[in-house]
MARBA-3410 file (N, C-alpha, C, O; in Angstrom, 1 decimal):
232
1.1,-0.7,-21.3,2.1,-0.8,-21.5,3.5,-0.7,-20.6,3.9,0.4,-20.4 ~ 4.2,-1.9,-19.8,5.0,-1.4,-18.6,6.4,-2.2,-19.1,6.4,-3.4,-19.4 ~ 7.2,-1.6,-19.0,8.7,-2.1,-19.4,9.5,-1.4,-18.1,9.1,-0.8,-17.1 ~ 10.5,-1.7,-18.6,12.0,-1.6,-17.3,12.6,-0.6,-17.9,12.5,-0.3,-19.1 ~ 13.3,-0.1,-17.1,14.2,1.5,-17.3,15.6,0.9,-17.1,15.9,0.1,-16.3
16.3,1.2,-17.8,18.0,1.1,-17.6,18.7,1.7,-16.5,18.5,2.8,-16.3 ~ 19.3,1.1,-15.8,20.0,1.9,-14.6,20.6,3.5,-14.5,20.9,4.2,-15.5 ~ 20.5,3.7,-13.7,20.4,5.3,-13.5,19.5,6.3,-14.1,19.7,7.5,-14.1 ~ 18.5,5.7,-14.5,17.2,6.3,-14.8,16.2,6.7,-13.4,16.7,6.6,-12.2 ~ 15.2,7.1,-13.6,13.9,7.1,-12.5,13.6,6.0,-12.1,13.9,5.0,-12.6
12.9,6.2,-11.1,12.8,4.7,-10.9,11.2,4.7,-11.3,10.7,3.6,-11.3 ~ 10.7,5.4,-11.5,9.3,5.2,-12.0,8.9,6.4,-13.1,9.0,7.6,-12.7 ~ 8.4,6.2,-14.3,8.0,7.3,-14.9,6.8,7.1,-15.8,6.9,6.2,-16.7 ~ 5.6,7.9,-15.5,4.8,7.8,-16.4,4.6,8.4,-17.5,4.9,9.6,-17.3 ~ 4.2,8.2,-18.6,4.4,9.0,-20.1,2.8,9.0,-20.5,2.3,7.9,-20.7
2.2,10.1,-20.6,1.1,10.7,-21.4,-0.5,9.6,-21.0,-1.5,9.3,-21.8 ~ -0.2,9.2,-19.9,-1.1,7.9,-19.4,-2.8,8.7,-19.4,-3.1,9.8,-19.0 ~ -3.6,7.7,-20.1,-4.7,8.3,-20.2,-5.7,7.1,-19.8,-5.5,6.2,-20.6 ~ -6.5,6.8,-19.1,-7.7,6.0,-18.8,-9.2,6.5,-18.7,-9.4,7.7,-18.2 ~ -10.2,5.8,-19.2,-11.4,6.6,-19.4,-12.5,5.2,-19.0,-12.4,4.0,-19.3
-13.3,5.8,-18.3,-14.6,5.3,-17.8,-16.0,5.5,-19.0,-16.8,6.4,-18.7 ~ -16.2,5.0,-20.0,-17.3,4.9,-21.3,-16.4,6.5,-21.8,-15.2,6.5,-21.8 ~ -17.1,7.4,-22.0,-16.7,8.4,-22.8,-15.7,9.3,-22.2,-15.0,10.0,-23.0 ~ -15.5,9.6,-20.8,-14.9,10.3,-19.9,-13.9,9.7,-19.3,-13.9,8.8,-18.6 ~ -12.5,10.6,-19.7,-11.6,10.4,-19.0,-10.9,10.6,-17.9,-10.1,11.6,-17.9
-10.8,9.5,-16.7,-10.4,9.6,-15.3,-9.3,10.1,-15.4,-9.2,11.0,-14.5 ~ -8.1,9.8,-16.1,-7.1,10.2,-16.2,-6.6,10.6,-17.7,-6.7,9.8,-18.6 ~ -6.1,12.0,-17.7,-5.9,12.7,-18.9,-4.9,13.4,-19.3,-4.9,14.6,-19.3 ~ -3.8,12.2,-19.9,-2.4,12.5,-20.4,-1.4,13.3,-19.2,-1.0,14.4,-19.2 ~ -1.3,12.2,-18.0,-0.5,12.4,-17.2,0.5,12.2,-17.4,0.6,11.2,-18.1
2.1,13.1,-17.2,2.9,12.4,-17.0,4.1,13.0,-16.0,4.3,14.2,-15.9 ~ 4.7,12.1,-15.4,5.8,12.1,-14.6,6.8,11.6,-14.3,6.7,10.5,-14.9 ~ 7.9,11.6,-13.6,9.3,10.8,-13.2,9.1,10.6,-11.7,8.2,11.3,-11.2 ~ 9.9,9.9,-11.1,9.8,9.5,-9.9,11.2,9.2,-9.4,11.6,8.1,-10.0 ~ 12.3,9.8,-8.5,13.7,9.6,-8.8,13.9,8.6,-7.6,13.1,8.9,-6.7
14.6,7.8,-7.3,14.8,6.7,-6.7,15.2,6.9,-5.2,16.3,7.4,-5.1 ~ 14.6,6.6,-4.1,14.4,6.8,-2.8,14.0,8.3,-2.4,14.3,9.0,-1.4 ~ 13.1,8.7,-3.7,12.5,9.7,-3.0,11.0,9.5,-2.3,10.4,8.5,-2.5 ~ 10.6,10.4,-1.7,8.9,10.4,-1.4,8.2,11.4,-1.6,8.3,12.5,-1.2 ~ 7.2,10.9,-2.4,6.2,12.0,-3.1,4.7,11.8,-2.9,4.2,10.7,-3.0
4.1,12.9,-2.5,2.9,13.2,-2.2,1.8,13.0,-3.5,2.3,13.4,-4.5 ~ 0.6,12.5,-3.6,-0.2,12.6,-4.5,-1.0,13.2,-4.0,-1.4,12.9,-2.8 ~ -1.7,14.3,-4.6,-2.6,14.8,-3.9,-3.5,15.5,-5.1,-3.0,15.8,-6.2 ~ -5.0,15.8,-4.6,-6.0,16.2,-5.7,-7.0,16.2,-4.7,-6.8,15.9,-3.6 ~ -8.4,16.7,-5.4,-9.8,16.8,-4.9,-10.1,15.2,-5.1,-9.4,14.4,-5.6
-11.2,15.1,-4.4,-11.9,13.8,-4.7,-12.7,13.6,-6.0,-13.6,14.4,-6.5 ~ -12.2,12.6,-6.5,-12.4,12.2,-8.4,-11.5,12.8,-9.0,-11.7,13.3,-10.2 ~ -10.5,13.0,-8.3,-9.5,13.8,-9.1,-8.7,12.5,-9.6,-7.8,12.8,-10.4 ~ -8.9,11.2,-9.4,-8.3,10.1,-10.4,-7.0,9.6,-9.7,-6.1,9.0,-10.3 ~ -6.9,10.0,-8.1,-5.7,9.3,-7.6,-5.3,8.0,-7.7,-4.3,7.5,-8.2
-6.7,7.2,-6.9,-6.2,5.7,-6.8,-6.2,5.2,-8.2,-5.4,4.3,-8.6 ~ -7.3,6.0,-9.4,-7.3,5.3,-10.9,-5.7,5.3,-11.3,-5.1,4.3,-11.7 ~ -5.1,6.6,-11.0,-3.6,6.6,-11.3,-2.9,5.6,-10.6,-2.2,4.8,-11.4 ~ -2.8,5.3,-9.3,-1.9,4.2,-8.9,-2.3,3.0,-9.1,-1.4,2.2,-8.9 ~ -3.4,2.4,-9.7,-3.7,1.5,-10.1,-3.6,1.1,-11.7,-3.8,0.0,-12.2
-3.2,2.3,-12.2,-2.6,2.1,-13.7,-1.2,1.8,-13.6,-0.5,1.0,-14.2 ~ -0.6,2.9,-12.3,0.9,2.2,-12.5,1.4,1.0,-12.1,2.3,0.3,-12.6 ~ 0.7,0.8,-11.0,0.8,-0.8,-10.7,0.2,-1.8,-11.8,0.6,-3.0,-11.8 ~ -0.6,-1.5,-12.7,-0.9,-2.7,-13.6,-2.2,-3.4,-13.3,-2.6,-4.3,-14.1 ~ -2.9,-3.0,-12.2,-4.1,-3.5,-12.1,-5.3,-2.7,-13.1,-6.5,-3.1,-13.2
-4.9,-1.9,-13.6,-5.7,-1.2,-14.6,-4.8,-1.1,-15.9,-3.7,-0.7,-15.9 ~ -5.8,-1.5,-17.3,-4.6,-1.1,-18.2,-5.1,0.6,-18.8,-6.2,1.1,-19.0 ~ -4.0,1.1,-19.0,-4.0,2.4,-19.5,-4.7,2.5,-21.2,-4.4,1.8,-22.1 ~ -5.6,3.5,-21.3,-5.8,3.5,-22.7,-5.2,4.3,-23.8,-5.7,4.5,-24.9 ~ -4.0,4.8,-23.1,-3.0,5.0,-24.2,-1.8,6.0,-23.2,-2.0,6.8,-22.3
-0.6,5.5,-23.7,0.6,6.1,-22.7,1.5,4.8,-22.3,1.3,3.6,-22.8 ~ 2.6,5.3,-21.4,3.1,4.0,-20.9,3.9,4.4,-19.5,4.0,5.6,-19.2 ~ 4.5,3.0,-18.6,4.7,3.5,-17.4,5.7,2.3,-17.7,5.5,1.2,-18.3 ~ 6.8,3.1,-17.1,8.4,2.7,-17.0,8.6,2.6,-15.6,8.3,3.3,-14.7 ~ 9.3,1.3,-15.5,9.9,1.1,-13.8,11.3,0.1,-14.0,11.6,-0.9,-14.7
11.9,0.7,-12.8,13.2,0.4,-12.9,13.1,-0.9,-11.4,13.6,-0.7,-10.3 ~ 12.5,-2.0,-11.6,12.1,-2.9,-10.3,11.1,-3.2,-10.6,10.7,-3.2,-11.8 ~ 10.3,-3.6,-9.5,9.0,-3.9,-8.8,8.3,-2.9,-8.5,8.8,-1.8,-8.3 ~ 7.0,-3.1,-8.6,5.9,-2.1,-7.9,4.9,-3.0,-6.9,4.5,-4.1,-7.1 ~ 4.7,-2.4,-5.9,3.9,-2.9,-4.7,2.8,-1.6,-4.5,3.2,-0.4,-4.6
1.4,-2.1,-4.1,0.6,-1.0,-3.8,-0.1,-1.5,-2.6,-0.5,-2.6,-2.8 ~ -0.4,-1.1,-1.7,-1.4,-0.7,-0.4,-2.4,0.1,-1.3,-2.1,1.1,-1.9 ~ -3.6,-0.6,-1.3,-4.6,-0.1,-1.8,-5.4,0.7,-0.5,-5.2,0.3,0.6 ~ -6.4,1.8,-1.1,-6.8,2.4,0.4,-8.2,1.5,0.7,-8.6,1.4,1.9 ~ -8.7,0.9,0.0,-9.7,-0.5,0.6,-9.5,-1.8,0.1,-9.9,-2.4,-0.9
-8.5,-2.2,1.2,-8.1,-3.9,0.8,-9.3,-4.6,1.1,-10.1,-4.2,2.0 ~ -9.4,-5.6,0.3,-10.4,-6.6,0.5,-10.0,-7.3,1.3,-9.3,-8.2,0.9 ~ -10.4,-7.2,2.6,-10.2,-8.2,3.8,-11.1,-8.1,4.9,-11.3,-7.1,5.6 ~ -11.6,-9.5,4.9,-12.4,-9.6,6.2,-12.0,-9.6,7.9,-12.1,-10.6,8.5 ~ -11.8,-8.7,8.3,-11.1,-8.3,9.6,-11.5,-9.3,10.5,-10.6,-9.6,11.2
-12.4,-9.8,10.6,-12.6,-11.0,11.3,-12.6,-12.8,11.1,-13.2,-13.7,11.6 ~ -11.3,-12.8,9.8,-10.7,-13.8,9.2,-10.0,-14.7,10.4,-9.0,-14.1,10.6 ~ -10.0,-15.5,11.0,-9.5,-16.2,12.0,-7.8,-16.1,11.5,-7.2,-17.2,11.6 ~ -7.4,-15.4,11.2,-5.7,-15.4,11.4,-5.1,-14.6,12.4,-5.7,-13.9,13.2 ~ -3.5,-14.8,12.2,-2.8,-13.8,13.2,-2.5,-12.4,12.2,-2.7,-12.1,11.0
-1.9,-11.8,13.3,-1.3,-10.6,12.3,0.1,-11.2,11.8,0.6,-10.7,10.7 ~ 0.7,-12.0,12.3,2.1,-12.3,11.6,1.3,-13.2,10.3,1.8,-13.0,9.2 ~ 0.6,-13.9,10.4,-0.1,-14.6,8.6,0.0,-13.6,8.0,0.8,-13.3,7.2 ~ -1.3,-12.7,8.5,-1.6,-11.5,7.6,-0.2,-10.5,6.6,-0.1,-10.0,5.5 ~ 0.4,-10.6,7.6,2.2,-10.0,7.1,2.6,-10.6,5.9,3.0,-10.1,4.9
2.4,-12.0,6.3,3.4,-12.9,5.5,2.6,-12.9,3.7,3.2,-13.1,2.6 ~ 1.4,-12.7,4.0,0.7,-13.0,2.7,1.1,-11.9,1.8,0.7,-11.9,0.6 ~ 2.0,-10.9,2.3,2.8,-9.8,1.4,4.4,-10.5,0.8,5.1,-10.1,-0.1 ~ 4.6,-11.7,1.5,5.6,-12.5,0.6,5.4,-12.2,-0.9,4.3,-12.3,-1.4 ~ 6.7,-12.0,-1.6,6.4,-12.4,-3.1,6.4,-13.8,-3.2,7.2,-14.5,-2.7
5.2,-14.1,-4.2,4.7,-15.2,-4.5,5.8,-16.3,-5.3,5.7,-17.5,-5.0 ~ 6.6,-15.9,-6.0,7.4,-16.4,-6.8,8.6,-16.7,-5.9,9.0,-17.9,-5.6 ~ 8.8,-15.8,-5.4,10.6,-16.1,-4.6,10.0,-15.5,-3.2,10.1,-14.2,-3.0 ~ 9.6,-16.4,-2.3,9.0,-15.8,-1.0,10.4,-15.4,-0.2,10.3,-14.7,0.9 ~ 11.6,-15.8,-0.6,12.8,-15.7,0.5,13.1,-14.3,0.4,13.7,-13.7,1.3
12.6,-13.8,-0.6,13.1,-12.6,-1.7,12.8,-11.2,-0.5,13.5,-10.2,-0.6 ~ 11.8,-11.3,0.4,12.0,-10.2,1.5,13.1,-10.3,2.0,13.6,-11.4,2.4 ~ 13.9,-9.0,2.1,14.6,-8.7,3.2,14.8,-8.7,4.4,15.9,-8.7,5.0 ~ 13.2,-8.7,4.9,13.0,-8.3,6.5,11.8,-9.5,7.2,10.8,-9.8,6.7 ~ 12.2,-9.8,8.3,11.3,-10.9,9.0,10.1,-10.2,9.4,10.2,-9.0,9.6
8.9,-10.8,9.7,7.6,-10.0,10.2,8.0,-9.5,11.3,7.7,-8.3,11.5 ~ 8.8,-10.3,12.5,9.3,-9.6,13.6,9.7,-8.1,13.5,9.2,-7.3,14.2 ~ 10.9,-7.8,12.5,11.3,-6.7,12.5,10.3,-5.6,11.3,10.6,-4.4,11.3 ~ 9.4,-5.9,10.7,8.5,-5.3,10.1,7.3,-4.4,10.8,6.9,-3.3,10.6 ~ 7.0,-5.6,12.0,6.2,-5.1,13.1,6.8,-4.1,14.0,6.2,-3.1,14.2
7.6,-4.4,14.3,8.7,-3.6,15.0,8.6,-2.0,14.4,8.2,-1.1,15.1 ~ 9.0,-1.9,13.1,9.1,-1.2,12.2,8.1,-0.3,12.2,8.4,0.9,12.0 ~ 6.8,-0.6,12.2,5.4,0.3,12.2,4.6,0.0,13.4,3.4,-0.1,13.4 ~ 5.6,-0.1,14.5,5.3,0.2,15.8,4.2,-0.9,16.3,3.3,-0.5,17.1 ~ 4.2,-2.1,16.0,3.5,-3.4,16.6,4.3,-4.2,17.2,3.8,-5.4,17.4
5.4,-3.9,17.6,6.5,-4.5,18.1,5.6,-6.0,19.0,4.7,-5.7,19.7 ~ 5.8,-7.1,18.9,5.0,-8.4,19.9,3.6,-8.7,20.1,3.1,-9.2,21.1 ~ 3.0,-8.2,18.5,1.8,-8.4,18.4,1.4,-9.5,17.3,0.2,-9.6,16.8 ~ 2.7,-10.2,17.0,2.4,-10.9,15.9,1.2,-11.7,15.6,0.6,-12.0,14.5 ~ 1.1,-12.2,17.4,0.5,-13.3,17.5,-1.5,-12.5,17.7,-2.5,-13.2,17.6
-1.5,-11.6,17.8,-2.7,-11.0,17.7,-3.9,-11.6,16.7,-3.6,-12.1,15.7 ~ -4.9,-11.5,17.0,-6.0,-11.9,16.0,-6.4,-10.6,15.3,-6.5,-9.5,15.8 ~ -6.8,-11.0,13.9,-7.2,-9.4,13.0,-8.1,-8.8,13.9,-7.9,-7.6,14.2 ~ -9.3,-9.7,14.5,-10.3,-8.8,15.1,-10.4,-8.5,16.5,-11.4,-8.3,17.3 ~ -8.5,-8.3,16.7,-8.8,-7.8,18.0,-8.1,-6.1,17.7,-7.9,-5.3,18.6
-7.7,-5.8,16.3,-7.2,-4.6,16.0,-7.8,-3.4,16.1,-9.0,-3.6,16.1 ~ -7.3,-2.0,16.2,-7.9,-1.1,16.1,-7.6,-0.5,14.6,-6.6,-0.9,14.0 ~ -8.4,0.2,14.1,-8.5,0.9,12.7,-6.9,1.3,12.5,-6.3,1.3,11.4 ~ -6.4,1.7,13.6,-5.1,2.6,13.3,-4.2,1.4,13.3,-3.3,1.4,12.5 ~ -4.3,0.2,14.2,-3.6,-1.1,14.1,-3.6,-1.9,12.6,-2.7,-2.4,12.0
-5.0,-1.6,12.1,-5.1,-2.4,11.0,-4.3,-1.3,10.0,-3.1,-1.7,10.3 ~ -4.1,-0.6,9.3,-3.7,-0.1,8.9,-1.9,0.0,8.8,-1.1,0.2,7.8 ~ -1.7,-0.1,10.2,-0.1,-0.9,10.2,0.3,-1.9,9.8,1.2,-2.1,9.1 ~ -0.6,-2.6,10.2,-0.2,-4.2,9.6,-0.5,-4.1,7.7,0.3,-4.7,6.9 ~ -1.3,-3.7,7.4,-1.2,-3.4,5.9,-0.1,-2.7,5.3,0.3,-2.9,4.2
0.3,-1.9,6.2,2.0,-1.3,5.5,3.2,-2.5,5.6,3.9,-2.7,4.7 ~ 3.2,-3.0,6.7,3.7,-3.5,6.9,4.1,-5.1,5.9,5.1,-5.6,5.5 ~ 2.4,-5.5,5.7,2.5,-6.3,4.8,2.5,-6.0,3.0,2.2,-6.9,2.1 ~ 2.7,-4.6,2.9,3.2,-4.0,1.5,4.7,-3.9,1.6,5.4,-4.1,0.6 ~ 5.2,-3.7,2.8,6.5,-3.5,2.8,7.4,-5.0,2.6,8.3,-5.2,1.8
6.7,-6.0,3.6,7.3,-7.3,3.2,7.3,-7.9,1.6,7.7,-9.0,1.3 ~ 6.8,-7.0,0.9,7.0,-7.4,-1.1,8.1,-7.0,-1.3,8.5,-7.5,-2.3 ~ 9.1,-5.9,-0.6,10.1,-5.9,-1.0,10.2,-5.2,-2.2,11.2,-5.5,-3.0 ~ 9.3,-4.3,-2.6,9.5,-3.8,-4.0,10.3,-2.5,-4.2,10.3,-1.7,-3.2 ~ 11.1,-2.1,-5.6,11.7,-1.3,-5.7,10.7,0.4,-5.4,11.2,1.4,-4.8
9.1,0.1,-5.9,8.6,1.2,-5.6,7.4,0.6,-5.2,6.8,-0.3,-5.8 ~ 6.8,1.5,-3.7,5.7,1.4,-3.1,4.8,2.5,-3.3,5.0,3.6,-3.0 ~ 3.8,2.0,-3.7,2.4,2.7,-4.2,1.5,3.0,-3.1,0.9,1.9,-2.8 ~ 1.0,4.0,-2.2,0.3,3.9,-0.7,-1.0,4.6,-1.0,-1.1,5.8,-1.0 ~ -1.9,4.0,-1.3,-3.1,5.1,-1.4,-3.9,5.0,-0.1,-4.5,4.0,0.3
-3.8,6.7,0.4,-4.6,7.2,1.2,-4.0,6.1,2.9,-4.9,5.6,3.6 ~ -2.7,5.9,3.3,-2.7,4.9,4.1,-2.8,5.6,5.8,-2.8,5.0,6.9 ~ -2.9,7.1,5.5,-3.0,7.9,6.8,-4.5,8.4,7.0,-4.7,9.3,7.8 ~ -5.4,7.9,6.4,-6.7,8.3,6.7,-7.3,7.5,7.6,-6.9,6.4,7.9 ~ -8.3,8.1,8.2,-9.3,7.3,9.4,-8.3,7.0,10.1,-8.4,5.9,10.4
-7.2,7.5,10.6,-6.4,7.3,11.6,-5.8,8.4,12.5,-5.5,9.5,12.0 ~ -5.5,8.2,13.8,-5.3,9.3,14.8,-3.8,10.0,14.4,-2.9,9.4,13.7 ~ -3.7,11.0,14.8,-2.7,12.1,14.7,-1.2,11.2,14.8,-0.5,11.1,13.8 ~ -0.9,10.4,16.1,-0.1,9.9,16.5,0.3,8.8,15.4,1.4,8.9,14.9 ~ -0.5,8.0,15.1,-0.2,6.7,14.3,0.1,7.1,12.7,0.8,6.5,11.9
-0.7,8.3,12.5,-0.4,9.1,11.1,1.0,9.7,11.1,1.8,9.5,10.2 ~ 1.3,10.3,12.1,3.0,10.8,12.7,3.8,9.3,12.1,4.3,9.2,11.0 ~ 3.8,8.5,12.9,4.7,7.2,13.1,4.4,6.7,11.6,5.4,6.3,11.0 ~ 3.5,6.6,11.0,3.6,5.9,9.5,4.3,7.2,8.5,5.1,6.6,7.7 ~ 4.3,8.1,8.3,5.0,9.2,7.8,6.6,9.1,7.9,7.5,9.3,7.0
6.6,8.6,9.3,8.1,8.3,9.9,8.3,7.1,9.1,9.1,7.3,8.2 ~ 8.0,6.1,9.1,8.2,4.8,8.3,8.2,4.8,6.8,9.0,4.0,6.3 ~ 7.6,5.6,6.1,7.7,6.1,4.8,9.0,6.7,4.7,9.9,6.3,3.9 ~ 9.2,7.8,5.6,10.7,8.5,5.3,11.8,7.6,5.5,12.9,7.8,5.0 ~ 11.4,6.5,6.5,13.1,5.6,6.5,13.0,4.9,4.9,14.0,5.0,4.2
12.0,4.4,4.6,11.7,3.7,3.6,12.7,4.5,2.5,13.6,3.8,1.9 ~ 12.5,5.7,2.2,13.1,6.4,1.2,14.5,6.6,1.5,15.3,6.7,0.6 ~ 14.8,6.7,2.8,16.7,6.8,3.0,16.9,5.3,3.0,18.0,5.0,3.4 ~ 16.2,4.5,2.7,17.0,3.0,2.5,17.0,3.0,0.8,17.6,2.1,0.2 ~ 16.4,3.9,0.2,16.5,3.9,-1.5,15.2,3.1,-2.0,15.2,2.6,-3.1
13.7,3.1,-1.1,12.6,2.9,-1.8,12.0,3.9,-2.4,12.0,4.8,-1.6 ~ 11.5,4.1,-3.6,10.7,5.0,-3.8,9.3,4.9,-3.3,8.7,3.8,-3.4 ~ 8.8,6.0,-2.8,7.5,5.9,-2.1,6.2,7.0,-3.0,6.5,8.2,-3.0 ~ 5.3,6.7,-3.5,4.1,7.8,-4.2,3.2,7.1,-3.1,3.0,6.0,-2.8 ~ 2.8,8.6,-2.4,1.8,8.2,-1.3,0.5,9.0,-1.8,0.8,10.2,-2.1
-0.7,8.6,-2.1,-2.1,9.3,-2.2,-2.3,10.0,-1.2,-1.6,9.5,-0.2 ~ -3.0,11.1,-0.7,-3.3,11.8,0.3,-4.5,13.3,0.2,-4.4,14.3,-0.5 ~ -5.3,13.1,0.9,-6.0,14.2,1.0,-5.7,15.5,2.0,-6.3,16.5,2.0 ~ -4.4,15.0,2.8,-4.0,16.2,3.5,-3.1,17.3,2.7,-2.0,17.2,2.2 ~ -3.9,18.4,2.8,-3.3,19.5,2.3,-2.7,20.4,3.4,-3.5,20.9,4.1
-1.5,20.5,3.6,-1.5,21.3,4.8,0.3,21.2,5.1,1.1,21.2,4.2 ~ 0.5,21.2,6.4,2.1,21.3,6.8,2.5,19.8,6.8,3.6,19.5,7.0 ~ 1.4,18.9,6.6,1.9,17.4,6.6,3.2,17.3,5.3,4.4,17.1,5.3 ~ 2.1,17.5,4.4,3.2,17.9,2.8,4.9,18.0,3.2,5.7,17.3,2.6 ~ 5.2,18.9,4.0,6.4,19.3,4.0,7.0,18.2,4.3,8.2,18.1,4.1
6.4,17.0,4.9,6.9,15.6,5.0,7.6,14.9,3.6,8.4,14.0,3.8 ~ 7.4,15.3,2.7,7.6,14.4,1.4,8.7,15.3,0.6,8.8,16.5,0.7 ~ 9.2,14.6,0.0,9.9,15.4,-1.5,9.6,16.3,-2.1,10.1,17.5,-2.3 ~ 8.4,15.4,-2.6,7.9,16.1,-4.2,6.4,16.2,-3.8,6.1,15.5,-2.9 ~ 5.5,16.9,-4.4,4.3,16.7,-4.5,3.7,16.9,-5.7,4.1,17.9,-6.4
2.4,15.7,-6.3,2.1,16.0,-7.4,0.7,16.4,-7.3,0.1,15.8,-6.4 ~ 0.2,17.1,-7.9,-1.4,17.4,-8.0,-1.7,17.2,-9.2,-1.0,17.7,-10.2 ~ -2.9,16.4,-9.1,-3.6,15.9,-10.1,-5.4,16.4,-10.0,-6.0,16.2,-8.9 ~ -5.9,16.9,-11.1,-7.1,16.4,-11.4,-7.4,16.4,-12.7,-7.6,17.4,-13.4 ~ -7.3,15.0,-13.0,-7.5,14.1,-14.0,-6.2,14.2,-14.9,-5.7,13.3,-15.5
-5.9,15.7,-14.7,-4.7,16.1,-15.3,-3.5,16.4,-14.5,-3.8,16.7,-13.4 ~ -1.9,16.6,-14.9,-1.2,17.1,-14.0,-1.4,18.2,-13.7,-1.1,18.9,-14.7 ~ -1.8,18.9,-12.6,-1.7,20.3,-12.2,-0.3,21.1,-12.0,0.2,22.1,-12.6 ~ 0.2,20.3,-10.9,1.7,20.9,-10.5,2.3,19.4,-10.3,1.8,18.4,-10.0 ~ 3.7,19.9,-10.4,4.8,18.9,-9.8,6.2,19.6,-9.2,7.1,20.2,-9.8
6.1,19.3,-8.0,7.4,20.6,-7.6,8.0,19.9,-6.1,8.1,18.7,-6.0 ~ 8.3,20.5,-5.3,8.6,20.4,-3.7,7.5,21.0,-3.3,6.7,21.7,-3.9 ~ 7.4,20.7,-1.7,6.1,21.4,-1.3,5.7,23.0,-1.3,4.7,23.6,-1.1 ~ 7.1,23.5,-1.5,7.1,25.2,-1.4,6.6,25.4,-3.2,5.7,26.1,-3.7 ~ 7.3,24.7,-3.7,7.2,25.1,-5.3,5.5,24.9,-5.5,4.9,25.9,-6.1
4.7,23.8,-5.1,3.5,23.8,-5.5,2.9,24.7,-4.8,2.0,25.2,-5.5 ~ 2.9,25.5,-3.4,2.3,25.9,-2.7,2.7,27.8,-4.0,1.7,28.5,-4.3 ~ 3.4,27.9,-4.2,4.0,29.1,-4.9,3.1,29.2,-6.1,2.6,30.3,-6.4 ~ 3.0,27.9,-6.7,2.3,27.7,-8.3,0.6,27.9,-8.2,0.0,28.5,-9.0 ~ 0.0,27.3,-7.0,-1.2,26.8,-6.9,-1.4,28.1,-5.9,-1.3,27.8,-4.7
-1.7,29.3,-6.1,-2.3,29.8,-5.0,-3.8,29.9,-4.1,-4.2,30.6,-3.3 ~ -4.4,28.6,-5.0,-5.7,28.8,-4.0,-6.0,27.5,-4.1,-6.9,26.9,-4.7 ~ -5.0,26.9,-3.3,-4.9,25.2,-3.5,-6.0,24.6,-2.6,-6.5,23.4,-2.8 ~ -6.6,25.6,-1.1,-7.5,25.1,-0.4,-8.6,25.2,-1.4,-9.3,24.2,-1.3 ~ -9.1,26.1,-2.3,-10.3,26.0,-3.0,-10.3,25.0,-4.0,-11.4,24.6,-4.6
-9.2,24.7,-4.2,-9.2,23.4,-5.3,-9.8,21.8,-4.8,-10.5,21.0,-5.3 ~ -8.9,22.0,-3.4,-9.1,20.8,-3.0,-10.4,20.7,-2.7,-11.0,19.8,-3.3 ~ -11.2,21.3,-1.9,-12.8,21.6,-1.4,-12.6,21.2,-0.3,-11.6,21.3,0.4 ~ -14.1,20.5,0.3,-13.9,19.7,1.3,-12.8,18.3,1.8,-12.5,18.1,3.0 ~ -12.5,17.8,0.9,-11.4,16.7,1.0,-10.3,17.3,2.0,-9.8,16.5,2.8
-10.1,18.2,2.0,-8.9,18.5,3.1,-9.5,19.3,4.2,-8.8,20.2,4.7 ~ -11.0,19.1,4.7,-11.2,19.7,5.9,-11.0,18.8,7.2,-11.1,19.3,8.4
END
């Protein structure tokens, strides 16, 4: 069940979410709330349920029990977008695919401004098959931003890209939060990068910790051991 929250409430709230594959729960009683205009990291070991949780929040999956409440609209940038990068369209056309289907004029930013924001100024006419992996991630982020959603869920947006691109995308996320958008970002990067976030949610099927980066570090003394090889 997904419903709207009244004004002055958290932008997004999950209440006792559960989701199972067969007899096993991939998400087991997860509850949290995200404030308006906050940037939150979602971390946990491989198989912890991070992607499943994001899909539950966005509505692509239906929870076994529990509820999701949102004060506005939710957009998701999936980790593995089903995209054929050899498809003969331009970067501009790809970003425009993010326009709200019911109200295409609802997007507050132009394609050019979004491409400039993600560091691809002047590349709107470039073909998709001419892009590097890092540029592809930037295009997907621009397409997600085009949806102009109140809450933006990003599944591993900084994976398999070079450090400068990662730093730039984190800067863009911070700018969006400063503008009032609420972002929840799945990440396997446990370390100094988390200091870029307002809060950190740690899950391993259940919610393990929820707080500021320093609070979470003090709560989980063996985070490196819990995360295992996913942060190597």
